[in-house]
Structure formats: structure tokens, C-alpha cells
The first five atom37 places (N, CA, C, CB, O) and aatype in JSON, in Angstrom:
{
  "aatype": [12, 0, 7, 1, 7, 16, 1, 7, 1, 12, 16, 14, 15, 15, 0, 0, 7, 10, 4, 14, 9, 5, 0, 17, 10, 7, 8, 0, 5, 19, 0, 16, 16, 8, 1, 18, 0, 16, 19, 3, 19, 6, 10, 12, 1, 1, 1, 10, 3, 11, 0, 7, 9, 0, 7, 11, 7, 14, 0, 1, 13, 5, 14, 11, 6, 0, 19, 10, 5, 10, 10, 3, 0, 9],
  "atom_mask": [
    [1, 1, 1, 1, 1],
    [1, 1, 1, 1, 1],
    [1, 1, 1, 0, 1],
    [1, 1, 1, 1, 1],
    [1, 1, 1, 0, 1],
    [1, 1, 1, 1, 1],
    [1, 1, 1, 1, 1],
    [1, 1, 1, 0, 1],
    [1, 1, 1, 1, 1],
    [1, 1, 1, 1, 1],
    [1, 1, 1, 1, 1],
    [1, 1, 1, 1, 1],
    [1, 1, 1, 1, 1],
    [1, 1, 1, 1, 1],
    [1, 1, 1, 1, 1],
    [1, 1, 1, 1, 1],
    [1, 1, 1, 0, 1],
    [1, 1, 1, 1, 1],
    [1, 1, 1, 1, 1],
    [1, 1, 1, 1, 1],
    [1, 1, 1, 1, 1],
    [1, 1, 1, 1, 1],
    [1, 1, 1, 1, 1],
    [1, 1, 1, 1, 1],
    [1, 1, 1, 1, 1],
    [1, 1, 1, 0, 1],
    [1, 1, 1, 1, 1],
    [1, 1, 1, 1, 1],
    [1, 1, 1, 1, 1],
    [1, 1, 1, 1, 1],
    [1, 1, 1, 1, 1],
    [1, 1, 1, 1, 1],
    [1, 1, 1, 1, 1],
    [1, 1, 1, 1, 1],
    [1, 1, 1, 1, 1],
    [1, 1, 1, 1, 1],
    [1, 1, 1, 1, 1],
    [1, 1, 1, 1, 1],
    [1, 1, 1, 1, 1],
    [1, 1, 1, 1, 1],
    [1, 1, 1, 1, 1],
    [1, 1, 1, 1, 1],
    [1, 1, 1, 1, 1],
    [1, 1, 1, 1, 1],
    [1, 1, 1, 1, 1],
    [1, 1, 1, 1, 1],
    [1, 1, 1, 1, 1],
    [1, 1, 1, 1, 1],
    [1, 1, 1, 1, 1],
    [1, 1, 1, 1, 1],
    [1, 1, 1, 1, 1],
    [1, 1, 1, 0, 1],
    [1, 1, 1, 1, 1],
    [1, 1, 1, 1, 1],
    [1, 1, 1, 0, 1],
    [1, 1, 1, 1, 1],
    [1, 1, 1, 0, 1],
    [1, 1, 1, 1, 1],
    [1, 1, 1, 1, 1],
    [1, 1, 1, 1, 1],
    [1, 1, 1, 1, 1],
    [1, 1, 1, 1, 1],
    [1, 1, 1, 1, 1],
    [1, 1, 1, 1, 1],
    [1, 1, 1, 1, 1],
    [1, 1, 1, 1, 1],
    [1, 1, 1, 1, 1],
    [1, 1, 1, 1, 1],
    [1, 1, 1, 1, 1],
    [1, 1, 1, 1, 1],
    [1, 1, 1, 1, 1],
    [1, 1, 1, 1, 1],
    [1, 1, 1, 1, 1],
    [1, 1, 1, 1, 1]
  ],
  "atom_positions": [
    [[106.62, 110.65, 86.81], [106.19, 111.81, 87.57], [104.77, 111.59, 88.06], [106.29, 113.1, 86.73], [103.92, 111.11, 87.31]],
    [[104.52, 111.95, 89.31], [103.2, 111.74, 89.91], [102.18, 112.72, 89.33], [103.27, 111.9, 91.43], [102.52, 113.83, 88.93]],
    [[100.93, 112.27, 89.29], [99.86, 113.13, 88.8], [99.42, 114.12, 89.84], [0.0, 0.0, 0.0], [99.86, 114.07, 90.99]],
    [[98.54, 115.03, 89.44], [98.07, 116.08, 90.34], [97.37, 115.51, 91.57], [97.13, 117.01, 89.61], [97.58, 116.0, 92.68]],
    [[96.56, 114.49, 91.38], [95.85, 113.89, 92.52], [96.8, 113.27, 93.51], [0.0, 0.0, 0.0], [96.61, 113.4, 94.72]],
    [[97.83, 112.6, 93.03], [98.83, 112.0, 93.91], [99.55, 113.07, 94.7], [99.83, 111.17, 93.11], [99.75, 112.91, 95.9]],
    [[99.93, 114.14, 94.05], [100.6, 115.23, 94.78], [99.7, 115.8, 95.84], [101.04, 116.34, 93.81], [100.15, 116.1, 96.95]],
    [[98.43, 115.95, 95.54], [97.49, 116.48, 96.53], [97.34, 115.56, 97.71], [0.0, 0.0, 0.0], [97.17, 116.03, 98.84]],
    [[97.4, 114.26, 97.49], [97.25, 113.3, 98.58], [98.49, 113.25, 99.47], [96.97, 111.92, 98.03], [98.4, 112.8, 100.62]],
    [[99.62, 113.69, 98.99], [100.84, 113.64, 99.78], [101.06, 114.91, 100.59], [102.03, 113.41, 98.87], [102.14, 115.11, 101.13]],
    [[100.07, 115.76, 100.68], [100.24, 117.06, 101.31], [99.48, 117.14, 102.63], [99.77, 118.17, 100.38], [98.61, 116.31, 102.88]],
    [[99.8, 118.12, 103.46], [99.09, 118.27, 104.73], [97.63, 118.61, 104.5], [99.75, 119.34, 105.59], [97.27, 119.24, 103.51]],
    [[96.77, 118.17, 105.45], [95.35, 118.4, 105.26], [94.8, 119.54, 106.11], [94.6, 117.14, 105.57], [93.59, 119.73, 106.15]],
    [[95.64, 120.29, 106.78], [95.14, 121.43, 107.54], [94.72, 122.53, 106.56], [96.21, 121.95, 108.54], [95.25, 122.61, 105.45]],
    [[93.79, 123.36, 106.98], [93.29, 124.42, 106.09], [94.42, 125.36, 105.66], [92.18, 125.22, 106.79], [94.47, 125.77, 104.5]],
    [[95.31, 125.7, 106.58], [96.42, 126.59, 106.25], [97.35, 125.94, 105.23], [97.21, 126.98, 107.52], [97.89, 126.62, 104.35]],
    [[97.53, 124.64, 105.35], [98.4, 123.93, 104.43], [97.77, 123.73, 103.06], [0.0, 0.0, 0.0], [98.49, 123.54, 102.07]],
    [[96.46, 123.77, 102.99], [95.79, 123.52, 101.72], [95.78, 124.72, 100.78], [94.39, 123.09, 101.96], [95.75, 124.54, 99.56]],
    [[95.82, 125.92, 101.31], [95.73, 127.11, 100.46], [96.89, 127.21, 99.45], [95.71, 128.36, 101.32], [96.63, 127.44, 98.27]],
    [[98.13, 127.05, 99.87], [99.2, 127.08, 98.87], [99.1, 125.92, 97.88], [100.56, 127.04, 99.57], [99.42, 126.07, 96.7]],
    [[98.64, 124.76, 98.37], [98.49, 123.6, 97.5], [97.37, 123.83, 96.5], [98.23, 122.34, 98.33], [97.46, 123.41, 95.35]],
    [[96.31, 124.5, 96.96], [95.2, 124.85, 96.08], [95.71, 125.67, 94.89], [94.12, 125.64, 96.85], [95.37, 125.4, 93.74]],
    [[96.54, 126.66, 95.18], [97.09, 127.51, 94.12], [98.02, 126.7, 93.22], [97.83, 128.72, 94.72], [98.02, 126.86, 92.0]],
    [[98.83, 125.83, 93.83], [99.78, 125.02, 93.08], [99.07, 124.09, 92.1], [100.65, 124.22, 94.04], [99.51, 123.9, 90.97]],
    [[97.95, 123.49, 92.58], [97.22, 122.56, 91.73], [96.26, 123.27, 90.77], [96.46, 121.58, 92.58], [95.75, 122.66, 89.84]],
    [[96.02, 124.57, 91.01], [95.15, 125.33, 90.12], [93.67, 125.15, 90.39], [0.0, 0.0, 0.0], [92.85, 125.33, 89.49]],
    [[93.32, 124.78, 91.62], [91.91, 124.6, 91.97], [91.26, 125.95, 92.27], [91.75, 123.65, 93.17], [91.87, 126.79, 92.93]],
    [[90.05, 126.14, 91.79], [89.33, 127.39, 92.06], [88.86, 127.45, 93.51], [88.12, 127.52, 91.11], [88.75, 128.54, 94.07]],
    [[88.58, 126.31, 94.13], [88.08, 126.28, 95.5], [88.9, 125.31, 96.33], [86.58, 125.89, 95.53], [89.32, 124.25, 95.86]],
    [[89.12, 125.68, 97.59], [89.92, 124.84, 98.48], [89.2, 123.52, 98.75], [90.2, 125.58, 99.8], [89.86, 122.53, 99.07]],
    [[87.89, 123.48, 98.63], [87.14, 122.24, 98.84], [87.57, 121.16, 97.84], [85.63, 122.5, 98.72], [87.6, 119.98, 98.18]],
    [[87.9, 121.57, 96.64], [88.38, 120.62, 95.64], [89.72, 120.04, 96.08], [88.52, 121.3, 94.25], [89.95, 118.83, 95.96]],
    [[90.6, 120.89, 96.57], [91.91, 120.44, 97.05], [91.74, 119.5, 98.23], [92.79, 121.65, 97.44], [92.47, 118.51, 98.35]],
    [[90.78, 119.79, 99.1], [90.55, 118.98, 100.29], [90.19, 117.54, 99.92], [89.42, 119.59, 101.14], [90.57, 116.61, 100.63]],
    [[89.47, 117.35, 98.82], [89.11, 115.99, 98.39], [90.36, 115.16, 98.13], [88.24, 116.04, 97.14], [90.38, 113.96, 98.42]],
    [[91.39, 115.78, 97.59], [92.63, 115.06, 97.31], [93.45, 114.84, 98.57], [93.46, 115.83, 96.28], [94.22, 113.88, 98.64]],
    [[93.29, 115.69, 99.56], [94.12, 115.63, 100.76], [93.57, 114.67, 101.8], [94.25, 117.0, 101.36], [94.31, 114.27, 102.7]],
    [[92.31, 114.3, 101.71], [91.74, 113.39, 102.7], [92.31, 111.99, 102.5], [90.2, 113.36, 102.61], [92.64, 111.59, 101.39]],
    [[92.41, 111.27, 103.58], [93.03, 109.96, 103.56], [91.97, 108.88, 103.57], [93.98, 109.79, 104.76], [91.02, 108.93, 104.35]],
    [[92.12, 107.91, 102.71], [91.26, 106.74, 102.69], [91.92, 105.7, 103.6], [91.04, 106.18, 101.22], [92.83, 104.98, 103.17]],
    [[91.47, 105.63, 104.86], [92.12, 104.79, 105.86], [92.04, 103.32, 105.46], [91.47, 105.0, 107.23], [93.01, 102.58, 105.62]],
    [[90.9, 102.89, 104.94], [90.76, 101.49, 104.55], [91.73, 101.13, 103.41], [89.31, 101.2, 104.12], [92.32, 100.05, 103.41]],
    [[91.88, 102.03, 102.46], [92.83, 101.8, 101.37], [94.25, 101.7, 101.92], [92.73, 102.93, 100.31], [95.02, 100.84, 101.52]],
    [[94.59, 102.59, 102.85], [95.93, 102.53, 103.46], [96.13, 101.21, 104.18], [96.12, 103.7, 104.45], [97.19, 100.6, 104.06]],
    [[95.12, 100.76, 104.9], [95.22, 99.5, 105.65], [95.45, 98.32, 104.69], [93.95, 99.26, 106.49], [96.29, 97.46, 104.96]],
    [[94.71, 98.29, 103.58], [94.88, 97.21, 102.61], [96.28, 97.22, 102.01], [93.82, 97.31, 101.5], [96.9, 96.18, 101.82]],
    [[96.77, 98.42, 101.7], [98.11, 98.52, 101.11], [99.2, 98.12, 102.11], [98.37, 99.95, 100.61], [100.18, 97.48, 101.73]],
    [[99.03, 98.48, 103.37], [99.99, 98.08, 104.4], [99.96, 96.57, 104.59], [99.69, 98.78, 105.72], [101.01, 95.95, 104.76]],
    [[98.76, 95.97, 104.57], [98.65, 94.51, 104.67], [99.37, 93.85, 103.52], [97.17, 94.07, 104.7], [100.12, 92.89, 103.71]],
    [[99.15, 94.36, 102.31], [99.78, 93.8, 101.12], [101.31, 93.91, 101.2], [99.25, 94.51, 99.86], [102.02, 93.01, 100.75]],
    [[101.81, 95.01, 101.77], [103.25, 95.21, 101.89], [103.85, 94.43, 103.06], [103.55, 96.68, 102.04], [105.07, 94.34, 103.19]],
    [[102.98, 93.88, 103.9], [103.47, 93.09, 105.03], [103.97, 93.92, 106.2], [0.0, 0.0, 0.0], [104.76, 93.44, 107.0]],
    [[103.52, 95.17, 106.3], [103.98, 96.02, 107.4], [102.84, 96.53, 108.26], [104.77, 97.19, 106.84], [103.05, 97.41, 109.1]],
    [[101.65, 96.01, 108.07], [100.5, 96.46, 108.87], [100.69, 96.04, 110.32], [99.18, 95.88, 108.3], [101.24, 94.97, 110.6]],
    [[100.23, 96.86, 111.21], [100.28, 96.55, 112.62], [101.59, 96.9, 113.31], [0.0, 0.0, 0.0], [101.67, 96.83, 114.54]],
    [[102.6, 97.26, 112.56], [103.87, 97.65, 113.17], [103.78, 99.12, 113.55], [105.07, 97.4, 112.21], [103.28, 99.94, 112.79]],
    [[104.25, 99.42, 114.72], [104.21, 100.8, 115.2], [105.17, 101.68, 114.41], [0.0, 0.0, 0.0], [106.15, 101.2, 113.85]],
    [[104.87, 102.97, 114.37], [105.76, 103.88, 113.66], [107.09, 104.03, 114.39], [105.1, 105.25, 113.48], [107.16, 103.94, 115.61]],
    [[108.12, 104.26, 113.62], [109.42, 104.52, 114.22], [109.36, 105.88, 114.91], [110.57, 104.48, 113.16], [108.93, 106.86, 114.31]],
    [[109.78, 105.94, 116.13], [109.73, 107.18, 116.88], [111.12, 107.79, 116.96], [109.17, 106.95, 118.28], [112.12, 107.09, 117.09]],
    [[111.16, 109.11, 116.88], [112.41, 109.84, 116.99], [112.95, 109.7, 118.41], [112.22, 111.33, 116.61], [112.22, 109.92, 119.38]],
    [[114.21, 109.35, 118.52], [114.87, 109.25, 119.81], [116.01, 110.27, 119.83], [115.39, 107.8, 120.07], [117.06, 110.02, 119.24]],
    [[115.82, 111.4, 120.51], [116.87, 112.41, 120.52], [118.09, 111.91, 121.29], [116.36, 113.72, 121.12], [117.98, 111.14, 122.24]],
    [[119.24, 112.38, 120.86], [120.49, 112.05, 121.55], [120.55, 112.86, 122.84], [121.73, 112.34, 120.66], [119.89, 113.89, 122.98]],
    [[121.34, 112.37, 123.76], [121.46, 113.02, 125.08], [121.92, 114.46, 124.95], [122.45, 112.24, 125.96], [121.46, 115.32, 125.71]],
    [[122.81, 114.76, 124.01], [123.3, 116.14, 123.82], [122.15, 117.08, 123.43], [124.41, 116.17, 122.72], [122.12, 118.24, 123.85]],
    [[121.23, 116.6, 122.64], [120.09, 117.43, 122.23], [119.19, 117.7, 123.43], [119.28, 116.74, 121.1], [118.72, 118.82, 123.62]],
    [[118.95, 116.67, 124.24], [118.12, 116.85, 125.43], [118.77, 117.84, 126.42], [117.87, 115.49, 126.11], [118.08, 118.66, 127.02]],
    [[120.07, 117.75, 126.57], [120.77, 118.67, 127.47], [120.68, 120.11, 126.94], [122.25, 118.24, 127.63], [120.5, 121.05, 127.72]],
    [[120.81, 120.28, 125.64], [120.69, 121.6, 125.05], [119.3, 122.17, 125.3], [120.99, 121.55, 123.54], [119.16, 123.34, 125.66]],
    [[118.28, 121.36, 125.1], [116.92, 121.83, 125.32], [116.66, 122.17, 126.78], [115.92, 120.79, 124.85], [115.95, 123.13, 127.08]],
    [[117.22, 121.39, 127.69], [117.08, 121.66, 129.12], [117.73, 122.98, 129.49], [117.69, 120.54, 129.93], [117.26, 123.67, 130.39]],
    [[118.8, 123.34, 128.79], [119.54, 124.57, 129.1], [118.84, 125.81, 128.59], [120.93, 124.5, 128.52], [119.16, 126.92, 129.03]],
    [[117.9, 125.66, 127.7], [117.21, 126.83, 127.13], [116.19, 127.37, 128.09], [116.53, 126.47, 125.8], [115.52, 128.36, 127.79]]
  ]
}
């Protein structure tokens, strides 16, 4: 099971998203929760390099034609 810090790092970093997480983690101040939610970009880059997937673009959602037609009809 992941620790509290790990759970905090896997959460959204917007202020609205942090308030429920703050309560969930039991932090008295949202600033404490924010420390866990910020991303260490250099650490991510090193881990991606180690995993051999650095530099690859993210997979993008490709909607099916039926979905696009439905959205056009709205």
C-alpha cells in the first residue's frame, strides 16, 4: 500500500482538487498538501530515462467516427 506522500503526489495540483485531498490526508493547511502534489520534473525525467521511455510522445485519444458524428449533431 502506498504511503501518504505517494498518494498526495498522484493527485491533481489545482487548488480545488487539493482541498478534498487535504482533508483526506489530514493536513491542517492546504500548503502542506501542495508540497506533495508538486511534480519534480527532473526526477520524472530520470525515471523515464531509466525505464527507456523518455522522449516518446504521449498516447493521444483518437475518437471513433461515431463519437465525432454524435458530437457534431449536438
